[in-house]
N, CA, C and O of each residue as an XYZ file, in Angstrom:
824
protein
N      72.114    127.746    105.164
C      73.129    126.927    105.830
C      72.576    126.443    107.162
O      72.025    127.229    107.933
N      72.723    125.135    107.436
C      72.178    124.563    108.649
C      72.860    125.093    109.898
O      74.003    125.549    109.860
N      72.119    125.021    111.026
C      72.665    125.517    112.297
C      73.883    124.710    112.718
O      74.825    125.247    113.301
N      73.856    123.395    112.414
C      74.990    122.530    112.786
C      76.257    122.974    112.100
O      77.318    123.054    112.719
N      76.142    123.267    110.799
C      77.321    123.686    110.042
C      77.784    125.069    110.485
O      78.985    125.338    110.529
N      76.838    125.945    110.813
C      77.205    127.288    111.260
C      77.991    127.236    112.570
O      78.980    127.949    112.740
N      77.541    126.387    113.488
C      78.242    126.277    114.770
C      79.636    125.699    114.575
O      80.582    126.066    115.272
N      79.746    124.774    113.598
C      81.066    124.189    113.309
C      82.020    125.245    112.785
O      83.194    125.266    113.157
N      81.521    126.125    111.921
C      82.354    127.188    111.359
C      82.852    128.107    112.468
O      83.999    128.554    112.440
N      81.981    128.393    113.455
C      82.393    129.241    114.571
C      83.467    128.552    115.405
O      84.437    129.183    115.828
N      83.286    127.248    115.639
C      84.286    126.513    116.418
C      85.607    126.431    115.655
O      86.682    126.512    116.249
N      85.516    126.271    114.342
C      86.726    126.173    113.524
C      87.517    127.471    113.581
O      88.748    127.457    113.572
N      86.808    128.590    113.640
C      87.469    129.892    113.720
C      88.271    130.005    115.014
O      89.261    130.734    115.079
N      87.838    129.279    116.038
C      88.548    129.298    117.320
C      89.604    128.192    117.409
O      90.274    128.038    118.431
N      89.740    127.428    116.322
C      90.780    126.406    116.280
C      90.393    125.054    116.820
O      91.261    124.193    116.962
N      89.124    124.823    117.132
C      88.719    123.525    117.664
C      87.552    122.924    116.880
O      86.724    122.203    117.437
N      87.498    123.225    115.604
C      86.384    122.736    114.801
C      86.560    121.287    114.369
O      87.667    120.869    114.029
N      85.489    120.532    114.381
C      85.461    119.166    113.876
C      84.458    119.157    112.739
O      83.450    119.859    112.800
N      84.713    118.386    111.718
C      83.845    118.359    110.544
C      82.368    118.288    110.931
O      81.969    117.407    111.693
N      81.557    119.212    110.409
C      80.142    119.275    110.793
C      79.394    118.001    110.428
O      78.380    117.671    111.043
N      79.910    117.267    109.401
C      79.237    116.038    108.995
C      80.018    114.793    109.376
O      79.745    113.712    108.856
N      81.002    114.929    110.290
C      81.814    113.786    110.692
C      80.932    112.734    111.369
O      80.171    113.044    112.285
N      81.046    111.499    110.909
C      80.289    110.405    111.500
C      78.895    110.243    110.927
O      78.206    109.274    111.244
N      78.468    111.183    110.085
C      77.134    111.095    109.506
C      77.202    110.450    108.130
O      78.035    110.817    107.301
N      76.334    109.503    107.901
C      76.292    108.812    106.620
C      74.883    108.933    106.041
O      73.900    109.074    106.769
N      74.817    108.875    104.737
C      73.514    108.928    104.092
C      72.850    110.284    104.187
O      71.630    110.362    104.326
N      73.641    111.377    104.114
C      73.046    112.713    104.166
C      72.147    112.952    102.967
O      71.154    113.676    103.049
N      72.512    112.329    101.845
C      71.678    112.433    100.644
C      71.157    111.037    100.304
O      71.889    110.052    100.407
N      69.913    110.963     99.907
C      69.332    109.680     99.522
C      69.930    109.224     98.195
O      70.529    110.012     97.463
N      69.757    107.948     97.903
C      70.281    107.399     96.647
C      69.671    108.101     95.439
O      70.358    108.371     94.454
N      68.385    108.393     95.522
C      67.709    109.067     94.402
C      68.243    110.481     94.209
O      68.382    110.955     93.082
N      68.544    111.162     95.341
C      69.086    112.526     95.244
C      70.471    112.514     94.625
O      70.793    113.356     93.787
N      71.289    111.556     95.040
C      72.636    111.431     94.473
C      72.564    111.181     92.976
O      73.348    111.744     92.212
N      71.615    110.326     92.546
C      71.456    110.017     91.127
C      71.007    111.242     90.351
O      71.450    111.464     89.224
N      70.124    112.043     90.951
C      69.657    113.272     90.290
C      70.813    114.251     90.108
O      70.939    114.875     89.055
N      71.661    114.386     91.137
C      72.810    115.291     91.043
C      73.788    114.806     89.986
O      74.376    115.604     89.255
N      73.959    113.481     89.909
C      74.881    112.936     88.922
C      74.399    113.235     87.511
O      75.180    113.656     86.657
N      73.106    113.014     87.266
C      72.556    113.245     85.929
C      72.581    114.727     85.568
O      72.768    115.091     84.407
N      72.390    115.578     86.579
C      72.372    117.021     86.323
C      73.737    117.529     85.869
O      73.824    118.555     85.194
N      74.803    116.816     86.236
C      76.153    117.260     85.895
C      76.717    116.570     84.656
O      77.775    116.953     84.157
N      76.008    115.551     84.158
C      76.517    114.807     83.009
C      76.674    115.713     81.795
O      75.761    116.460     81.442
N      77.830    115.640     81.167
C      78.069    116.404     79.952
C      78.323    117.876     80.148
O      78.519    118.606     79.177
N      78.322    118.334     81.409
C      78.540    119.752     81.672
C      79.927    119.963     82.263
O      80.326    119.223     83.162
N      80.657    120.937     81.791
C      82.001    121.191     82.331
C      81.906    121.755     83.751
O      80.895    122.356     84.115
N      82.934    121.564     84.534
C      82.951    122.123     85.879
C      82.979    123.642     85.799
O      83.439    124.213     84.810
N      82.486    124.290     86.845
C      82.333    125.747     86.824
C      83.652    126.484     86.635
O      83.670    127.604     86.126
N      84.759    125.861     87.043
C      86.052    126.559     86.954
C      86.936    126.035     85.832
O      88.125    126.353     85.786
N      86.378    125.241     84.931
C      87.181    124.704     83.848
C      87.644    125.819     82.917
O      86.836    126.609     82.428
N      88.940    125.875     82.680
C      89.492    126.883     81.786
C      89.716    128.235     82.424
O      90.274    129.131     81.791
N      89.287    128.402     83.679
C      89.456    129.679     84.359
C      90.766    129.708     85.131
O      91.194    128.695     85.685
N      91.390    130.861     85.163
C      92.637    131.029     85.893
C      92.488    132.149     86.914
O      91.765    133.123     86.704
N      93.187    131.981     88.013
C      93.133    133.009     89.048
C      93.868    134.263     88.586
O      94.931    134.182     87.970
N      93.296    135.408     88.888
C      93.957    136.663     88.531
C      95.160    136.878     89.440
O      95.254    136.278     90.510
N      96.070    137.729     89.012
C      97.262    138.010     89.819
C      96.867    138.600     91.176
O      97.484    138.303     92.199
N      95.831    139.438     91.165
C      95.366    140.037     92.416
C      94.841    138.969     93.379
O      95.079    139.013     94.586
N      94.118    138.008     92.795
C      93.573    136.914     93.612
C      94.700    136.061     94.190
O      94.649    135.662     95.353
N      95.719    135.783     93.372
C      96.858    134.987     93.822
C      97.574    135.670     94.989
O      97.963    135.022     95.961
N      97.741    136.993     94.876
C      98.418    137.737     95.940
C      97.612    137.698     97.231
O      98.173    137.615     98.323
N      96.272    137.760     97.092
C      95.417    137.722     98.277
C      95.469    136.364     98.970
O      95.321    136.268    100.188
N      95.682    135.312     98.171
C      95.740    133.961     98.750
C      97.019    133.728     99.539
O      97.033    132.967    100.506
N      98.096    134.392     99.117
C      99.385    134.196     99.780
C      99.300    134.659    101.231
O      98.798    135.743    101.529
N      99.786    133.839    102.093
C      99.809    134.186    103.511
C      98.548    133.794    104.254
O      98.522    133.822    105.485
N      97.486    133.424    103.516
C      96.243    133.050    104.176
C      96.157    131.556    104.422
O      95.415    131.105    105.294
N      96.915    130.792    103.654
C      96.893    129.346    103.849
C      97.866    128.965    104.963
O      99.007    129.425    104.970
N      97.426    128.130    105.901
C      98.321    127.733    106.995
C      99.486    126.894    106.482
O      99.311    126.029    105.623
N     100.659    127.154    107.009
C     101.843    126.394    106.625
C     101.822    125.054    107.333
O     101.929    124.995    108.558
N     101.682    123.959    106.561
C     101.607    122.631    107.144
C     102.783    121.764    106.720
O     102.662    120.544    106.611
N     103.912    122.402    106.484
C     105.106    121.654    106.103
C     106.083    121.619    107.259
O     106.045    122.460    108.157
N     106.975    120.610    107.219
C     108.014    120.521    108.246
C     107.453    120.440    109.649
O     106.536    119.664    109.917
N     108.005    121.243    110.544
C     107.616    121.203    111.951
C     106.176    121.660    112.175
O     105.598    121.385    113.227
N     105.597    122.348    111.206
C     104.219    122.811    111.349
C     103.188    121.730    111.041
O     102.002    121.891    111.330
N     103.650    120.626    110.451
C     102.718    119.548    110.125
C     102.347    118.789    111.391
O     103.192    118.550    112.255
N     101.059    118.407    111.494
C     100.581    117.776    112.727
C     101.222    116.415    112.995
O     101.184    115.928    114.125
N     101.819    115.786    111.953
C     102.459    114.481    112.142
C     103.977    114.583    112.204
O     104.663    113.560    112.188
N     104.514    115.799    112.275
C     105.975    115.964    112.288
C     106.570    115.271    113.517
O     106.165    115.531    114.650
N     107.546    114.378    113.265
C     108.209    113.669    114.361
C     107.414    112.520    114.940
O     107.863    111.862    115.878
N     106.224    112.271    114.385
C     105.382    111.193    114.892
C     105.313    110.056    113.880
O     105.582    110.257    112.696
N     104.962    108.889    114.337
C     104.830    107.730    113.457
C     103.582    106.945    113.842
O     103.250    106.827    115.021
N     102.902    106.416    112.844
C     101.737    105.585    113.121
C     102.181    104.285    113.788
O     103.235    103.742    113.459
N     101.388    103.799    114.710
C     101.675    102.505    115.323
C     101.358    101.412    114.301
O     100.673    101.665    113.310
N     101.859    100.198    114.542
C     101.590     99.079    113.638
C     100.093     98.809    113.563
O      99.570     98.440    112.512
N      99.412     98.994    114.683
C      97.962     98.774    114.710
C      97.256     99.781    113.814
O      96.341     99.426    113.071
N      97.683    101.042    113.886
C      97.075    102.080    113.053
C      97.366    101.841    111.579
O      96.489    102.011    110.732
N      98.600    101.447    111.274
C      98.970    101.156    109.885
C      98.098    100.042    109.310
O      97.677    100.096    108.154
N      97.832     99.022    110.148
C      97.005     97.906    109.691
C      95.568     98.359    109.455
O      94.924     97.911    108.507
N      95.069     99.235    110.303
C      93.721     99.763    110.122
C      93.620    100.564    108.827
O      92.635    100.465    108.095
N      94.663    101.367    108.555
C      94.679    102.167    107.320
C      94.712    101.249    106.099
O      94.024    101.486    105.106
N      95.530    100.190    106.194
C      95.639     99.241    105.080
C      94.298     98.585    104.785
O      93.880     98.495    103.631
N      93.623     98.123    105.845
C      92.333     97.455    105.677
C      91.294     98.423    105.119
O      90.477     98.054    104.275
N      91.336     99.674    105.603
C      90.353    100.672    105.181
C      90.492    101.048    103.715
O      89.544    101.554    103.115
N      91.672    100.807    103.125
C      91.917    101.205    101.741
C      92.182    100.015    100.823
O      92.652    100.186     99.698
N      91.878     98.802    101.307
C      92.139     97.599    100.522
C      90.951     97.219     99.650
O      89.802     97.530     99.965
N      91.253     96.537     98.544
C      90.195     95.998     97.694
C      89.219     97.042     97.198
O      89.613     98.107     96.723
N      87.919     96.718     97.315
C      86.894     97.615     96.785
C      86.743     98.898     97.595
O      85.974     99.780     97.212
N      87.463     99.016     98.707
C      87.421    100.239     99.507
C      88.380    101.295     98.960
O      88.305    102.465     99.336
N      89.275    100.878     98.073
C      90.245    101.803     97.486
C      89.604    102.568     96.333
O      88.813    102.007     95.575
N      89.946    103.848     96.202
C      89.362    104.657     95.132
C      89.839    104.227     93.749
O      89.244    104.612     92.742
N      90.908    103.431     93.691
C      91.423    102.961     92.406
C      90.917    101.566     92.043
O      91.298    101.008     91.014
N      90.057    101.007     92.896
C      89.549     99.657     92.679
C      88.740     99.589     91.388
O      87.896    100.447     91.130
N      89.004     98.559     90.575
C      88.310     98.406     89.299
C      87.612     97.057     89.206
O      87.414     96.519     88.116
N      87.245     96.522     90.356
C      86.488     95.272     90.344
C      87.360     94.035     90.289
O      86.882     92.967     89.908
N      88.636     94.151     90.663
C      89.517     92.983     90.671
C      89.889     92.521     89.279
O      89.755     91.341     88.957
N      90.357     93.442     88.450
C      90.651     93.111     87.056
C      92.142     92.884     86.794
O      92.563     92.800     85.640
N      92.938     92.785     87.859
C      94.372     92.549     87.667
C      94.576     91.228     86.931
O      93.989     90.210     87.297
N      95.389     91.247     85.918
C      95.636     90.032     85.150
C      96.398     89.030     86.002
O      97.274     89.400     86.783
N      96.055     87.761     85.843
C      96.723     86.710     86.607
C      98.217     86.687     86.284
O      99.033     86.351     87.141
N      98.575     87.046     85.045
C      99.996     87.052     84.669
C     100.773     88.086     85.476
O     101.925     87.849     85.840
N     100.146     89.240     85.760
C     100.806     90.273     86.557
C     100.977     89.829     87.999
O     101.999     90.109     88.625
N      99.977     89.138     88.524
C     100.055     88.639     89.894
C     101.166     87.603     90.021
O     101.891     87.578     91.015
N     101.293     86.749     89.008
C     102.318     85.708     89.039
C     103.711     86.326     88.947
O     104.624     85.899     89.653
N     103.881     87.324     88.087
C     105.197     87.947     87.918
C     105.668     88.655     89.178
O     106.866     88.870     89.365
N     104.730     89.017     90.039
C     105.111     89.725     91.257
C     105.217     88.841     92.478
O     105.528     89.333     93.563
N     104.967     87.545     92.336
C     104.984     86.664     93.508
C     106.400     86.201     93.845
O     107.322     86.362     93.046
N     106.558     85.630     95.027
C     107.869     85.186     95.517
C     108.466     84.107     94.625
O     109.670     84.115     94.371
N     107.637     83.174     94.143
C     108.153     82.076     93.320
C     108.817     82.588     92.045
O     109.813     82.024     91.593
N     108.269     83.651     91.466
C     108.873     84.220     90.259
C     110.217     84.859     90.572
O     111.173     84.710     89.812
N     110.288     85.567     91.687
C     111.558     86.186     92.087
C     112.615     85.123     92.359
O     113.787     85.302     92.029
N     112.193     84.021     92.961
C     113.131     82.933     93.235
C     113.590     82.267     91.939
O     114.769     81.949     91.782
N     112.655     82.057     91.014
C     112.989     81.455     89.714
C     113.987     82.326     88.970
O     114.960     81.830     88.402
N     113.740     83.610     88.979
C     114.622     84.554     88.295
C     116.021     84.532     88.904
O     117.020     84.517     88.185
N     116.082     84.529     90.222
C     117.371     84.498     90.919
C     118.130     83.217     90.609
O     119.348     83.244     90.430
N     117.416     82.088     90.545
C     118.058     80.795     90.248
C     118.636     80.775     88.833
O     119.698     80.204     88.588
N     117.911     81.411     87.906
C     118.399     81.474     86.519
C     119.667     82.313     86.444
O     120.627     81.920     85.781
N     119.684     83.457     87.110
C     120.858     84.329     87.120
C     122.059     83.621     87.745
O     123.175     83.703     87.231
N     121.822     82.931     88.851
C     122.911     82.240     89.554
C     123.485     81.125     88.695
O     124.703     80.974     88.601
N     122.624     80.354     88.077
C     123.090     79.262     87.210
C     123.953     79.778     86.069
O     124.961     79.167     85.712
N     123.540     80.927     85.490
C     124.271     81.497     84.356
C     125.396     82.437     84.792
O     126.021     83.095     83.960
N     125.647     82.493     86.103
C     126.732     83.309     86.651
C     126.599     84.775     86.234
O     127.597     85.434     85.941
N     125.374     85.275     86.210
C     125.100     86.668     85.860
C     125.818     87.067     84.570
O     126.506     88.085     84.493
N     125.624     86.216     83.565
C     126.252     86.434     82.262
C     125.214     86.307     81.165
O     124.449     85.343     81.149
N     125.172     87.254     80.256
C     124.242     87.179     79.135
C     124.611     85.997     78.253
O     125.746     85.885     77.790
N     123.653     85.129     78.029
C     123.918     83.912     77.266
C     123.920     84.126     75.758
O     124.087     83.174     74.995
N     123.733     85.371     75.325
C     123.770     85.660     73.891
C     125.025     86.428     73.507
O     125.740     86.021     72.591
N     125.307     87.542     74.199
C     126.471     88.352     73.833
C     127.666     88.119     74.758
O     128.777     88.552     74.450
N     127.451     87.440     75.888
C     128.548     87.102     76.782
C     128.919     88.159     77.799
O     129.823     87.930     78.604
N     128.261     89.308     77.798
C     128.598     90.349     78.769
C     128.218     89.872     80.166
O     127.221     89.171     80.336
N     129.010     90.250     81.161
C     128.729     89.793     82.515
C     129.087     90.867     83.535
O     129.714     91.874     83.205
N     128.676     90.632     84.780
C     128.921     91.602     85.837
C     130.419     91.745     86.074
O     131.197     90.829     85.808
N     130.804     92.915     86.579
C     132.215     93.164     86.848
C     132.952     93.776     85.684
O     134.182     93.811     85.685
N     132.214     94.270     84.664
C     132.864     94.832     83.485
C     133.126     96.329     83.629
O     133.666     96.957     82.717
N     132.745     96.902     84.773
C     133.044     98.307     84.989
C     131.853     99.242     84.929
O     131.993    100.427     85.230
N     130.684     98.742     84.550
C     129.489     99.588     84.537
C     128.269     98.718     84.831
O     128.325     97.490     84.754
N     127.180     99.379     85.167
C     125.962     98.675     85.561
C     125.333     97.956     84.372
O     125.219     98.507     83.278
N     124.933     96.725     84.613
C     124.312     95.918     83.568
C     122.905     95.534     84.008
O     122.688     95.160     85.161
N     121.971     95.627     83.103
C     120.595     95.219     83.375
C     120.400     93.798     82.842
O     120.443     93.559     81.636
N     120.185     92.869     83.763
C     119.945     91.484     83.372
C     118.467     91.160     83.474
O     117.768     91.682     84.342
N     117.990     90.298     82.584
C     116.613     89.844     82.625
C     116.571     88.346     82.372
O     117.362     87.806     81.599
N     115.621     87.678     83.051
C     115.436     86.240     82.855
C     114.388     86.045     81.766
O     113.217     86.379     81.948
N     114.814     85.510     80.657
C     113.926     85.332     79.498
C     113.336     83.929     79.498
O     114.044     82.946     79.715
N     112.029     83.847     79.251
C     111.361     82.553     79.134
C     111.579     82.005     77.719
O     111.183     82.632     76.736
N     112.199     80.854     77.628
C     112.405     80.225     76.316
C     111.044     79.856     75.724
O     110.745     80.176     74.574
N     110.233     79.181     76.527
C     108.831     78.961     76.172
C     108.069     80.087     76.847
O     108.157     80.238     78.066
N     107.338     80.865     76.107
C     106.757     82.086     76.644
C     105.888     81.859     77.878
O     105.243     80.823     78.043
N     105.903     82.861     78.720
C     105.133     82.829     79.964
C     103.641     82.645     79.669
O     102.969     81.838     80.311
N     103.139     83.391     78.704
C     101.708     83.326     78.370
C     101.320     81.961     77.811
O     100.216     81.472     78.050
N     102.233     81.359     77.069
C     101.962     80.044     76.491
C     101.835     78.989     77.585
O     100.973     78.112     77.513
N     102.690     79.076     78.591
C     102.625     78.127     79.710
C     101.313     78.284     80.469
O     100.679     77.295     80.837
N     100.910     79.528     80.698
C      99.662     79.777     81.418
C      98.466     79.222     80.652
O      97.540     78.659     81.236
N      98.506     79.394     79.334
C      97.393     78.939     78.505
C      97.314     77.416     78.447
O      96.237     76.841     78.601
N      98.454     76.765     78.224
C      98.474     75.308     78.084
C      98.111     74.595     79.381
O      97.521     73.515     79.356
N      98.466     75.204     80.526
C      98.194     74.569     81.812
C      96.900     75.076     82.458
O      96.591     74.740     83.601
N      96.155     75.884     81.710
C      94.850     76.393     82.165
C      94.962     77.062     83.540
O      94.162     76.801     84.439
N      95.956     77.915     83.680
C      96.185     78.587     84.959
C      95.274     79.798     85.071
O      95.334     80.719     84.257
N      94.425     79.780     86.102
C      93.455     80.849     86.314
C      93.690     81.596     87.619
O      93.273     82.745     87.764
N      94.356     80.948     88.569
C      94.581     81.557     89.876
C      96.048     81.456     90.250
O      96.809     80.718     89.626
N      96.442     82.208     91.281
C      97.820     82.173     91.747
C      98.148     80.806     92.321
O      99.296     80.366     92.263
N      97.140     80.125     92.878
C      97.339     78.777     93.415
C      97.655     77.796     92.289
O      98.510     76.923     92.436
N      96.958     77.951     91.167
C      97.233     77.095     90.007
C      98.669     77.285     89.537
O      99.344     76.325     89.166
N      99.127     78.526     89.557
C     100.477     78.836     89.095
C     101.535     78.219     90.004
O     102.519     77.650     89.531
N     101.324     78.337     91.310
C     102.300     77.798     92.264
C     102.437     76.286     92.110
O     103.522     75.736     92.300
N     101.346     75.620     91.767
C     101.372     74.159     91.630
C     101.820     73.691     90.244
O     101.896     72.488     89.994
N     102.114     74.624     89.349
C     102.542     74.265     87.993
C     104.061     74.145     87.943
O     104.755     75.159     88.015
N     104.582     72.953     87.824
C     106.035     72.719     87.831
C     106.719     73.312     86.607
O     107.848     73.795     86.699
N     106.052     73.278     85.475
C     106.655     73.804     84.247
C     106.964     75.290     84.366
O     107.941     75.781     83.799
N     106.122     75.997     85.109
C     106.295     77.434     85.249
C     107.567     77.788     86.001
O     108.139     78.855     85.779
N     108.018     76.903     86.891
C     109.186     77.195     87.731
C     110.417     76.379     87.330
O     111.384     76.298     88.087
N     110.380     75.786     86.156
C     111.522     75.017     85.655
C     112.598     75.985     85.154
O     112.382     76.692     84.169
N     113.746     76.022     85.820
C     114.787     76.994     85.433
C     115.396     76.657     84.078
O     116.070     77.497     83.481
N     115.172     75.440     83.583
C     115.676     75.089     82.259
C     114.907     75.816     81.160
O     115.325     75.837     80.002
N     113.780     76.410     81.538
C     113.015     77.202     80.574
C     113.417     78.668     80.634
O     112.848     79.504     79.932
N     114.415     78.981     81.489
C     114.870     80.356     81.606
C     116.294     80.527     81.124
O     117.099     79.597     81.175
N     116.595     81.727     80.657
C     117.947     82.033     80.187
C     118.252     83.498     80.507
O     117.402     84.371     80.327
N     119.460     83.756     80.979
C     119.854     85.112     81.341
C     120.263     85.899     80.100
O     121.107     85.459     79.318
N     119.646     87.075     79.933
C     119.987     87.952     78.821
C     120.174     89.370     79.343
O     119.524     89.774     80.307
N     121.054     90.113     78.710
C     121.169     91.527     79.050
C     119.963     92.234     78.431
O     119.279     91.669     77.578
N     119.710     93.449     78.853
C     118.532     94.169     78.380
C     118.524     94.314     76.866
O     117.488     94.137     76.226
N     119.683     94.637     76.293
C     119.764     94.841     74.838
C     119.397     93.575     74.085
O     118.634     93.618     73.120
N     119.944     92.441     74.530
C     119.669     91.171     73.852
C     118.231     90.718     74.074
O     117.614     90.116     73.195
N     117.709     91.015     75.254
C     116.335     90.609     75.544
C     115.353     91.356     74.655
O     114.338     90.797     74.238
N     115.650     92.615     74.366
C     114.768     93.410     73.510
C     114.700     92.853     72.095
O     113.759     93.139     71.354
N     115.686     92.066     71.725
C     115.734     91.510     70.375
C     114.918     90.227     70.245
O     114.727     89.724     69.138
N     114.432     89.691     71.377
C     113.623     88.476     71.330
C     112.199     88.799     70.911
O     111.734     89.930     71.057
N     111.514     87.792     70.391
C     110.149     87.999     69.894
C     109.140     88.214     71.012
O     108.105     88.848     70.807
N     109.440     87.689     72.188
C     108.452     87.763     73.276
C     108.820     88.795     74.333
O     108.279     88.763     75.438
N     109.729     89.707     74.015
C     110.147     90.704     75.003
C     108.960     91.567     75.430
O     108.198     92.075     74.607
N     108.833     91.713     76.766
C     107.726     92.517     77.276
C     108.200     93.484     78.354
O     107.381     94.128     79.010
N     109.517     93.593     78.547
C     110.057     94.534     79.506
C     109.809     94.161     80.950
O     109.701     95.037     81.808
N     109.717     92.843     81.238
C     109.472     92.411     82.605
C     110.620     91.522     83.089
O     111.598     91.303     82.375
N     110.476     91.009     84.336
C     111.518     90.168     84.947
C     112.859     90.864     84.970
O     113.886     90.244     84.693
N     112.864     92.133     85.295
C     114.092     92.922     85.239
C     114.902     92.819     86.515
O     114.352     92.822     87.617
N     116.217     92.727     86.358
C     117.131     92.704     87.496
C     118.239     93.704     87.236
O     118.831     93.719     86.156
N     118.518     94.531     88.216
C     119.583     95.519     88.082
C     120.796     95.043     88.842
O     120.743     94.897     90.063
N     121.891     94.800     88.143
C     123.106     94.358     88.808
C     123.933     95.583     89.204
O     124.357     96.355     88.345
N     124.157     95.753     90.491
C     124.899     96.900     90.989
C     126.316     96.532     91.380
O     127.046     97.357     91.931
N     126.711     95.291     91.098
C     128.061     94.845     91.446
C     129.011     95.043     90.280
O     129.782     94.147     89.937
N     128.953     96.208     89.678
C     129.805     96.476     88.495
C     131.250     96.634     88.921
O     132.120     96.862     88.080
């Protein structure tokens, strides 16, 4: 064990330890990292399938610091807007551990944009929050799930208009034509051929 790490462990025991490798990058060369990766390929982790004994569990109790409630270092504190923005930038795009190379489907991006929410709201308002198939509407005494159904399918519009980006979608008038939308309750929407469980609206004005 290196002297740097040993000194850090001593400081940590006194309550003022900082990560021994904090701020250091490239501790292992690319070739070393690749060797470690290959050495572990196809091999199970050392603790796979192993369970802690009851004696071990009892020994662990009381040794872990309580970091809940008032004992948590952020209890009663809030990040500033500047800090929140730094955190957002640090975890955005390819910096996020869930990043998959920007493979989000354009259809998903379009369904989540403001124009889609506005289109959906306009369809509901025009139809007075009433299912155009079975006639059920808000105010019947229980919660109703309404959805805006595309008469001409969403995917068909994207394909015919060669929409590849969110900008292409915003400039496509056919995509935002409310005459291509119809209000259906969840049950009736499930009976359509193109139902995909999207464009959902929950009416709470029962």
